[in-house]
Every structure is written in C-alpha cells, then in structure tokens.
C-alpha positions as a Markdown table, in Angstrom:
| # | Residue | x | y | z |
|---|---|---|---|---|
| 1 | Met | 41.4 | 46.7 | -106.5 |
| 2 | Glu | 45.0 | 47.5 | -106.9 |
| 3 | Ser | 44.8 | 51.2 | -106.0 |
| 4 | Glu | 47.0 | 52.5 | -103.3 |
| 5 | Lys | 45.8 | 54.1 | -100.0 |
| 6 | Leu | 44.8 | 57.8 | -100.1 |
| 7 | Thr | 46.0 | 60.6 | -98.0 |
| 8 | Asn | 43.4 | 62.3 | -95.9 |
| 9 | Lys | 43.1 | 65.3 | -98.3 |
| 10 | Glu | 42.8 | 62.9 | -101.2 |
| 11 | Glu | 39.9 | 61.1 | -99.3 |
| 12 | Glu | 38.2 | 64.4 | -98.8 |
| 13 | Val | 38.4 | 65.2 | -102.4 |
| 14 | Met | 37.1 | 61.6 | -103.2 |
| 15 | Gln | 34.2 | 62.1 | -100.9 |
| 16 | Val | 33.2 | 65.2 | -102.8 |
| 17 | Leu | 33.6 | 63.2 | -106.2 |
| 18 | Trp | 31.5 | 60.3 | -104.8 |
| 19 | Asn | 28.8 | 62.6 | -103.8 |
| 20 | Met | 28.8 | 64.7 | -107.0 |
| 21 | Glu | 29.5 | 61.8 | -109.3 |
| 22 | Ala | 31.2 | 64.0 | -111.8 |
| 23 | Ala | 32.7 | 67.5 | -111.5 |
| 24 | Phe | 34.8 | 70.2 | -112.9 |
| 25 | Ile | 37.5 | 71.5 | -110.3 |
| 26 | Lys | 35.6 | 75.0 | -110.4 |
| 27 | Asp | 32.4 | 73.3 | -109.1 |
| 28 | Met | 34.3 | 71.4 | -106.3 |
| 29 | Leu | 36.3 | 74.4 | -105.0 |
| 30 | Pro | 33.5 | 76.0 | -103.1 |
| 31 | Leu | 33.1 | 72.8 | -101.0 |
| 32 | Phe | 36.6 | 73.1 | -99.4 |
| 33 | Thr | 36.2 | 75.9 | -96.9 |
| 34 | Glu | 38.2 | 74.6 | -93.9 |
| 35 | Pro | 40.9 | 75.1 | -94.9 |
| 36 | Lys | 40.2 | 76.6 | -98.4 |
| 37 | Leu | 41.8 | 74.9 | -101.3 |
| 38 | His | 43.2 | 76.8 | -104.2 |
| 39 | Tyr | 42.4 | 75.8 | -107.7 |
| 40 | Asn | 46.0 | 74.6 | -108.4 |
| 41 | Thr | 46.2 | 72.7 | -105.1 |
| 42 | Leu | 42.9 | 70.9 | -105.9 |
| 43 | Ser | 43.9 | 70.2 | -109.5 |
| 44 | Thr | 47.2 | 68.6 | -108.2 |
| 45 | Ile | 45.3 | 66.4 | -105.9 |
| 46 | Ile | 42.8 | 65.4 | -108.8 |
| 47 | Arg | 45.8 | 64.4 | -111.0 |
| 48 | Asn | 47.3 | 62.4 | -108.2 |
| 49 | Leu | 44.1 | 60.6 | -107.7 |
| 50 | Glu | 44.2 | 59.9 | -111.5 |
| 51 | Glu | 47.6 | 58.5 | -111.4 |
| 52 | Lys | 46.6 | 56.3 | -108.6 |
| 53 | Gly | 43.8 | 54.9 | -110.6 |
| 54 | Tyr | 40.9 | 56.4 | -108.5 |
| 55 | Val | 39.7 | 59.1 | -110.9 |
| 56 | Ala | 39.3 | 59.6 | -114.7 |
| 57 | His | 38.3 | 62.4 | -116.8 |
| 58 | Arg | 36.1 | 63.5 | -119.8 |
| 59 | Gln | 37.6 | 66.6 | -121.8 |
| 60 | Phe | 35.3 | 69.4 | -122.8 |
| 61 | Gly | 37.4 | 71.9 | -124.8 |
| 62 | Asn | 40.2 | 72.8 | -122.6 |
| 63 | Thr | 38.6 | 71.8 | -119.3 |
| 64 | Tyr | 38.1 | 68.3 | -117.7 |
| 65 | Gln | 35.3 | 66.9 | -115.8 |
| 66 | Tyr | 36.3 | 64.3 | -113.3 |
| 67 | Phe | 34.6 | 61.3 | -112.1 |
| 68 | Pro | 35.4 | 58.4 | -109.7 |
| 69 | Val | 36.4 | 55.1 | -111.2 |
| 70 | Val | 36.7 | 53.3 | -107.8 |
| 71 | Ser | 33.4 | 53.2 | -105.8 |
| 72 | Lys | 33.1 | 54.4 | -102.4 |
| 73 | Gln | 32.2 | 50.9 | -101.3 |
| 74 | Asp | 35.3 | 49.3 | -102.8 |
| 75 | Tyr | 37.5 | 52.0 | -101.1 |
| 76 | Gln | 35.8 | 51.2 | -97.8 |
| 77 | Asn | 36.1 | 47.4 | -98.2 |
| 78 | Asn | 39.8 | 47.5 | -99.2 |
| 79 | Phe | 41.2 | 50.3 | -97.0 |
| 80 | Val | 38.9 | 51.7 | -94.3 |
| 81 | Leu | 37.6 | 48.5 | -92.7 |
| 82 | Asn | 40.9 | 46.7 | -93.1 |
| 83 | Lys | 42.8 | 49.6 | -91.3 |
| 84 | Val | 40.3 | 49.6 | -88.5 |
| 85 | Val | 40.3 | 45.9 | -87.9 |
| 86 | Gly | 44.1 | 45.7 | -88.5 |
| 87 | Gly | 45.0 | 48.7 | -86.4 |
| 88 | Tyr | 42.6 | 48.4 | -83.5 |
| 89 | Phe | 41.5 | 44.7 | -83.4 |
| 90 | Asn | 44.7 | 42.8 | -84.3 |
| 91 | Asn | 43.2 | 41.8 | -87.6 |
| 92 | Ser | 40.4 | 39.9 | -85.7 |
| 93 | Tyr | 36.9 | 40.5 | -86.9 |
| 94 | Arg | 35.9 | 38.4 | -83.9 |
| 95 | Asp | 37.5 | 41.0 | -81.5 |
| 96 | Leu | 35.8 | 43.7 | -83.5 |
| 97 | Val | 32.4 | 42.2 | -83.0 |
| 98 | Ala | 33.2 | 41.3 | -79.4 |
| 99 | Tyr | 34.0 | 45.0 | -78.8 |
| 100 | Phe | 30.7 | 46.3 | -80.2 |
| 101 | Ala | 28.8 | 43.6 | -78.0 |
| 102 | Lys | 30.7 | 44.6 | -74.9 |
| 103 | Glu | 30.2 | 48.4 | -75.5 |
| 104 | Glu | 26.5 | 47.6 | -76.1 |
| 105 | Lys | 26.6 | 49.0 | -79.7 |
| 106 | Ile | 25.0 | 45.7 | -80.7 |
| 107 | Ser | 22.1 | 43.9 | -79.1 |
| 108 | Pro | 22.0 | 40.1 | -78.6 |
| 109 | Asp | 19.2 | 40.0 | -81.2 |
| 110 | Glu | 21.2 | 41.9 | -83.7 |
| 111 | Leu | 24.1 | 39.5 | -83.1 |
| 112 | Arg | 21.9 | 36.4 | -83.6 |
| 113 | Glu | 20.6 | 38.1 | -86.9 |
| 114 | Ile | 24.2 | 38.5 | -88.0 |
| 115 | Ile | 25.0 | 34.8 | -87.1 |
| 116 | Thr | 21.9 | 33.7 | -89.1 |
| 117 | Met | 23.0 | 35.8 | -92.2 |
| 118 | Ile | 26.5 | 34.3 | -92.0 |
| 119 | Glu | 25.1 | 30.7 | -91.7 |
| 120 | Lys | 22.9 | 31.4 | -94.7 |
| 121 | Gly | 25.9 | 32.8 | -96.7 |
| 122 | Glu | 24.3 | 36.4 | -97.0 |
C-alpha cells in the first residue's frame, strides 16, 4: 500500500466508513458528536481521504456515496502496528512480545502456541 499516514480526524472518518462499508456524508454526520462535525468539514476530510487513495465514490445524481478502498487490516498492518513497534519498542517485535510476557498479558502457553505457529509458517 502506497497511501500516506492519516491524521487522527481522518482515522475517525475511516473507522466510520469501515464500519458502514459505504455511506453518504449526510448519513455519517450524526456519528460525529464529540466534537460535532459540520457537513463541509466532513466533506473536506472525505475529499482529502480520496486524494490520499483511501476512499473512492459512486455518483448518484449530484450526491456521492463514499466507500473505503484501503481495508482496515491493510491500514493496521502498514501504519498502526509499525508505529507502535517503532515508537515504543525500537522496531523490535521481540521487545514487543517480551513486554507482553513481562506484563503477564500473554501466558506461557499462548507464547508456545505463537512459536508453534511461526515454526509452521502460519
């Protein structure tokens, strides 16, 4: 995926689109309550997402229905996880796993299961 990183507000809009799968701006507006977004603001964010390659649209008369062209999974894989591992674990997945083991967020049995999955190439 060649798309660029999203702003926090763009990520919020994408979360809505990922959940709705396709939507008109008027249908998304009620979901933004804190803070409330205005129609023009949401429209601008959607256009920016389209320019960045995350969203496309279908035209219905003079209105547009928007839909994501980048899956949530692809975005998570390319930006969210890389940001966490890079920013908090010095780009080391080993340090990430060690953190979860140390904090007892992962059990020894789960860790063995992960090792088995890696060895089997799953």
